[in-house]
C-alpha positions in Angstrom: 28.5 183.2 -29.9 29.7 186.1 -32.1 32.1 184.5 -34.6 32.4 187.4 -37.0 33.2 190.0 -34.5 35.7 187.9 -32.5 39.0 187.5 -34.3 40.4 185.4 -31.4 37.9 182.6 -32.2 38.9 182.7 -35.9 42.6 182.4 -35.0 41.8 179.6 -32.6 39.7 177.8 -35.3 42.5 178.0 -37.9 45.1 176.9 -35.4 43.1 174.0 -34.1 42.2 172.9 -37.6 45.9 172.8 -38.6 46.7 171.0 -35.4 44.0 168.4 -36.0 45.4 167.9 -39.5 48.9 167.3 -38.1 47.5 164.9 -35.5 45.4 163.1 -38.1 48.3 162.2 -40.4 49.0 159.0 -38.5 45.3 158.2 -38.7 45.2 158.7 -42.5 48.3 156.5 -43.0 46.8 153.7 -40.9 43.5 153.9 -42.7 45.2 154.0 -46.1 47.3 150.9 -45.4 44.3 148.9 -44.1 42.1 150.0 -47.0 44.8 149.0 -49.4 44.2 145.3 -48.4 40.7 145.5 -49.8 39.6 145.2 -53.5 40.2 148.4 -55.4 36.4 149.0 -55.6 36.1 149.1 -51.8 39.2 151.0 -50.9 37.8 154.5 -51.4 34.6 153.7 -49.4 36.7 152.2 -46.6 38.8 155.4 -46.3 35.7 157.6 -46.3 33.9 155.4 -43.7 37.0 155.3 -41.5 37.5 159.1 -41.6 33.8 159.7 -41.0 33.9 157.4 -38.0 37.0 159.2 -36.7 35.1 162.5 -37.0 32.1 161.1 -35.1 34.3 159.7 -32.4 36.1 163.0 -31.9 32.8 164.9 -31.7 31.3 162.5 -29.3 34.3 162.8 -27.1 34.2 166.6 -27.2 30.5 166.5 -26.2 31.2 164.2 -23.3 34.1 166.0 -21.7 32.9 164.9 -18.2 33.3 161.3 -19.2 36.7 162.0 -20.7 37.8 163.7 -17.5 36.8 160.6 -15.6 39.1 158.6 -17.7 42.0 160.3 -16.0 40.8 159.0 -12.5 42.9 156.2 -11.1 41.3 152.7 -11.4 44.0 150.7 -9.6 47.6 150.8 -8.6 50.5 148.7 -10.0 53.9 149.0 -8.2 52.8 152.2 -6.5 51.8 153.7 -9.8 48.2 154.7 -10.4 46.6 153.4 -13.6 43.6 155.2 -15.2 41.2 154.3 -18.0 43.1 156.6 -20.3 46.3 154.9 -19.5 44.8 151.5 -20.4 43.3 152.8 -23.7 46.6 154.4 -24.8 48.6 151.3 -23.7 46.4 148.8 -25.4 46.1 151.0 -28.5 49.8 151.5 -28.7 50.5 147.8 -28.3 47.9 147.0 -31.1 49.6 149.6 -33.4 53.0 148.1 -32.7 51.8 144.6 -33.4 50.0 145.7 -36.6 52.9 147.7 -37.9 55.4 144.9 -37.2 53.1 142.4 -38.9 52.8 144.6 -42.0 56.6 145.3 -42.2 57.3 141.5 -41.8 54.8 140.8 -44.5 56.5 143.2 -46.9 60.1 142.1 -46.1 59.6 138.4 -45.4 56.2 137.8 -46.9 55.2 135.4 -49.6 54.7 137.9 -52.3 51.6 138.6 -54.4 51.8 135.4 -56.3 51.8 133.1 -53.3 49.0 135.0 -51.5 46.8 135.3 -54.6 44.6 132.4 -53.5 44.4 133.5 -49.8 41.3 135.3 -48.7 41.9 138.9 -47.9 40.4 140.8 -45.0 36.7 141.6 -45.3 35.3 145.2 -45.4 33.8 144.7 -41.9 37.1 143.5 -40.5 39.0 146.5 -41.9 36.4 148.9 -40.5 36.6 147.2 -37.1 40.3 147.7 -36.9 39.9 151.3 -38.0 37.3 152.0 -35.3 39.6 150.5 -32.6 42.5 152.8 -33.5 40.1 155.8 -34.1 39.3 155.7 -30.4 42.9 155.9 -29.4 43.9 158.6 -31.9 40.7 160.6 -31.0 41.5 160.7 -27.3 45.0 162.0 -28.0 43.5 164.6 -30.4 40.7 165.7 -28.2 42.9 166.1 -25.1 45.2 168.4 -27.2 42.2 170.4 -28.5 40.8 170.9 -25.0 44.1 172.1 -23.8 44.1 174.8 -26.4 40.5 176.1 -26.7 37.7 176.0 -24.2 34.9 176.7 -26.7 33.1 173.4 -27.7 31.7 174.9 -31.0 35.1 176.0 -32.1 36.6 172.5 -31.4 33.8 170.7 -33.2 34.0 173.0 -36.2 37.8 172.4 -36.3 37.4 168.7 -36.2 34.8 168.7 -39.0 37.0 171.0 -41.2 40.1 168.9 -40.6 38.3 165.6 -41.4 36.8 167.0 -44.6 40.3 168.1 -45.7 41.7 164.6 -44.8 38.9 163.0 -46.9 39.9 165.2 -49.9 43.6 164.2 -49.7 43.3 160.6 -48.4 42.8 159.2 -52.0 45.9 160.8 -53.6 47.9 160.0 -50.5 46.9 156.4 -50.5 47.8 156.1 -54.2 51.2 157.7 -53.6 51.9 155.4 -50.7 50.9 152.3 -52.6 52.9 153.3 -55.7 56.2 153.7 -53.8 57.2 150.7 -51.6 59.9 152.7 -49.7 57.3 155.4 -48.8 54.9 152.7 -47.5 57.7 151.2 -45.4 58.4 154.7 -44.1 54.7 155.1 -43.2 54.7 151.8 -41.4 57.8 153.0 -39.5 55.9 156.1 -38.5 53.1 154.0 -37.1 55.7 152.1 -35.1 56.9 155.4 -33.7 53.4 156.5 -32.8 52.8 153.1 -31.2 55.9 153.6 -29.0 54.7 157.1 -28.1 51.3 155.8 -27.1 52.7 153.0 -25.0 55.0 155.5 -23.3 52.1 157.8 -22.5 50.2 154.9 -21.1 53.1 154.2 -18.8 53.3 157.9 -17.8 56.5 158.5 -19.8 55.4 161.4 -22.0 57.3 161.9 -25.3 56.7 165.4 -26.6 54.8 165.1 -29.9 56.9 167.9 -31.4 59.9 165.6 -31.4 57.9 162.8 -33.0 56.5 164.9 -35.8 59.8 166.6 -36.4 61.4 163.2 -36.9 58.6 162.2 -39.2 58.8 165.4 -41.2 62.6 165.2 -41.6 62.2 161.6 -42.8 59.6 162.5 -45.3 61.8 165.3 -46.7 64.8 162.9 -47.1 62.5 160.3 -48.8 61.2 163.0 -51.2 64.8 163.8 -52.1 65.5 160.1 -52.7 62.4 159.8 -55.0 63.5 162.9 -56.9 67.1 161.5 -57.2 65.8 158.2 -58.5 63.6 159.9 -61.2 66.6 162.0 -62.3 69.0 159.1 -62.4 66.6 156.7 -64.2 67.8 156.0 -67.7 65.6 157.5 -70.4 63.3 155.1 -72.3 64.7 154.5 -75.8 62.1 154.5 -78.6 62.3 151.4 -80.7 62.9 152.1 -84.4 60.0 151.2 -86.7 62.5 150.4 -89.5 
């Protein structure tokens, strides 16, 4: 395949990479929140392992498009509505995301605080990775189906996935630190995961919510929160230097 002499492939690659980055935002947020429950020494490794597994999952799905196409075949019928393997994966993944996000929000609002949970054992590295893998499959199916609908060249799709994941790896650390540093941003991120969970459940029930609406709502909310953070910094009283005399 002549990449250099085919500008259409380059445009498709750039477009698909950007799209994979947008579709991967919810994945980064989910991985960052789960990794934040581990000891600081393990958080960076958990983020990298989670994103690497997401990349492997996407590539394997792209290389097995025949199996992915069979996921759309009806398995059984409920109330005269056909249910496929893809529907079940999206439905179960969306319900898991709703439950996990609700639990995290409840823990932040009604939880026991750091002091009361200091003696409790936190999740293990393997448990966090297992949760990441479970959601990677759901996010990857959504991402791969979108990619297949845009480009029919497997090498272009695989290259776009690899580029997007490497960019996500580069920015996952600063993003995680930023989310952990600002509690309101973390709550907003959990709300995004709730929204994505609702969209996945709706897709599993054959009620498609256009992703453009979802990501516009997320982008607008982030813009408002950035203005709030800026306002709080400007309005914060300056620190007074204590006199030495």
